[in-house]
N, C-alpha and C positions, 0 to 999 in steps of 0.2 A: 586551669589553675596555676597560680604561680609557683615556679620551682625554685629551690635553692640551688644556685650554681655549684655548690660544693659537690652535691650529689650528681649533678650532671656530668661536670668534668672536674675533676680533683685539680681544678685550675691547672697549673703548670708543672705540678709535681709529678704528674703521670708520665712525663716525657723522660724523666730522669729516673724516677723511681718505680715506675709501672703501675701507678695508680688509675683507678677505673673511672670511666666517663659516661657516654652515651653511644647508642647505636640503634639501627632497625631499618627497614625498608627493602623492597624489592630490589634485586641486583640491577644497577644500572648497565646499559650494554657496553659503557665504556670501560667498566671494571674488568680486569683480565687477570689471568693468573700471575703471581708474583714472578718478577725477574729474579735473577741471582741475588742473593742478600749480601749486604755488606760484610766485609771481612774485618773483624775487629782488630786484627794484627797489621792492617793495612794502614799505611801513614795518612792516606787520604781520609780514611774513616776516623782515625784518631783526631786529626784536624777537625773533622765535622763534629764529632763529639764535643771537643774542646770549645768550639764556637757556639755549639746548641747550649752548653752550660753558661758560656758567658751571656749570651742572648737571653736566656732564662734569667740570669740575675739582674740584668738591665731591666727586663720587664717588670719583675717584682720591685725596683726602684722607680718605676715609672718613666724610665728614659727609654721610650718606645722607638725613637729613630735610631738610636745606638744598636737597641736590640735588633732591629729589622736587619741593619747592616751586617751585625754578626751571623744572623740566621741565613741571610743569603750567601754569606761567605761559606757558611757550614754546607750549604746545598751545592755550592760551586765545588767545594772540595769532594763531596760525595753525594750525588743526586738519589743516592738509594737509601740514605740515612734517615729511618722512619721517624725517629724522635723530633728531627729538625722539621720535617713536614708537619708534625702534630703541633709543636710549638709555635712555628710560624702561622698555621692555621688560626690558633688562638689569638695571636696578635692581630691578624687581619680581621677577625671577628670583633675584636676589642676597638678597632678603629673604623669599623662599619664598611669594609670591603667584604661583602658576603661572596662576591664571585671568586676572589682570591682565596678566601677561607675555604670554600667548598672545594676548589681545585686541589688544595693541599690535604684536607680531609680524605678526600677521595683516594688522592695518591697514596697516603698512608695505608688505606685499606687494600690498594692493589699490591703494596709491598708485603702486608701481612693480611691476606685474605681471610684466615681463620681466627686471628687474634681477637679476644675479646675486648680489649682496651681500643683498639682502633675501629672496631665495628660499633661499639657503644658511642664513641666519641662522634663518629659520622651520623649515626642515627639520631643522637640528640640534636646535632646541629641541623639536621634536615627538618626535624619536628619543630624544634623550638625557635630556630631563627628563620626558617623558610616556609613553616606551615605544611610540609608535605608529610602529612601523617602517613598516608599508605606506604610511601617510599621508605620511612624510617622503620617500620615494623619487622622487615626482614633482617635488618641490621642487628636489632635487638636479639632477634632469635639465634643469629650466628654468634653473638657475643656470648649468650647463656650456653650455646653449645660447645664453647671452647673448653676442654676440661682443665686446661691450665689457667683460667680466668680466675683470679682470686676473689673478685667482688661481683658474682653474677646477681646478687641482690640490687646492685646499682642498676643493672640493665633491665631487670624485671620492673623496678620502680619507675625508671624512666618509660618503659614500654606502658606501664599503667597511666602514667601522667600524660602521655600523648594520646592515649586511647580516650581519656576524659577531654582532651581538647578537640578530638575528632567526634565527640558525642557517642562513643561506643561504650556505653557503661558497663555492659556484661563483659566485655574483652577487659576493660580497665579493672573491674573487681576481680576477675581471674588472675590477672597478672600482679595486682597488688597483693592477694592473698598469698600467691607463690612467693613473692618476695618476703611476706611477714612469716611464712613458713620456715624460710631460711633465717631470718633475723626478726623476732617478735618485736624488738625495740627500734626497728627502722622508723625513724620519726616521719620522714616524708611519706613513706608508704601508709603509716598509720593515718596521717591528715588526708592523704589521698582517698583512701578508702572511706573515712568519714564523709568525705566530700561526695563520693559516688553514691553511697548509700543515702545521703540526703536527697540528692538529685533522683534517686529511684523511690523516693517517699518511704524509705525504711527508717524512720526517725529514731526509733528505740535502738537499732543497731548502730546507727550513725553516732548517736550520743555515746555508746559504748566505746567506739574507737577514738572519739574526741577526748574521753577521760583517759584512755590509755596513751594517747598522745601527750596530754599534760602530764601524766604520771611519768614520763621519761624525760621530763625537763623541756617538753616543747612549750612554745608560747609565741604568738604572733598575732599581728592584727587580723590576718586571714583567719586564723584558728579561732580567735575570739569572736569574730562576726558569724563564722560558721556555728560555733557553739550557740550564740545568741538566737540564730535562725532555727536551730534544732529545737531549742526549747520553746520559742514562740509555736513551732508547728506542734509541739506536745501540750501546749496549753500552760506551760509552766512560767507564769509571768515574772514571778520573783528570781527565778534562775536566770530569765533573760535580761531582767533588769541589772543583775549581777555582772552578767558578761558585757553588758553596755558599759557600765561603770568602769570596769577593768580596761576596756577598749579605750575609752576616752582618757583614763588616767595614764596609760602605758604607751599608747600610741596616738597622741592627740593631733599629730599632723599626718596621719596615714590616710590614704584614700578611704578605708574602711569607716574610719570615724567621720570623714565628711559625708559619706554616704548616710550616715545616721540622721542627718539633717535634711535629706531629700526624701520625698515621697516615693514610696516603691522601692526602697533601698533593700528590703529583705527579700 
């Protein structure tokens, strides 16, 4: 299921503001206990922080080459500055260098092995970018276990989404329900659970979660297609036609709209 990037990694704000991202998976043998942390009063750490913030600003402006220069300068000043590893990992992911991205996501986890943010980020990268679903699960668990992690619902939602990708629908349902226990209006979790229940042929329950998703302001080509398919399975042709109309009107250029014209699209 397609995920919204904001839920996965609060893009780049996480590095400066501590926003949540992704995590999960069994611990790689290369991950070790964290070395000594950066000293915020050390001039090298201050330089790393300043250059990380500059790099973040340039990324937001789309000036990725300058951003990369600043982030490398940050890591030269203080190789243990975790936020610089996180931001440069996001940058490398954006430019398609997955090997470098993984190197820095993994290093961030090495530096903060119990942190919800770092474990969630690395887990989502393993799942979404590399398709390593088994590896991702443990990192999500560590993220949720962090008592200081402010948004465990993000890690639970990510874990559920990755379980869907892996075809583990019972695990996905468990994790998404746990996410909704913490935040009943978590839109991605609502849509994910509707998708899981549809795949499990529990169409009335799936309909209820699509309706909840729409009630919290959700609306996407994916949700409209799913709503259409649910209504078709329930034999409600008029409701399916309404979903189809809304899909064509609101998202005419979407993959889902194109699928409507192809046999077997449902």
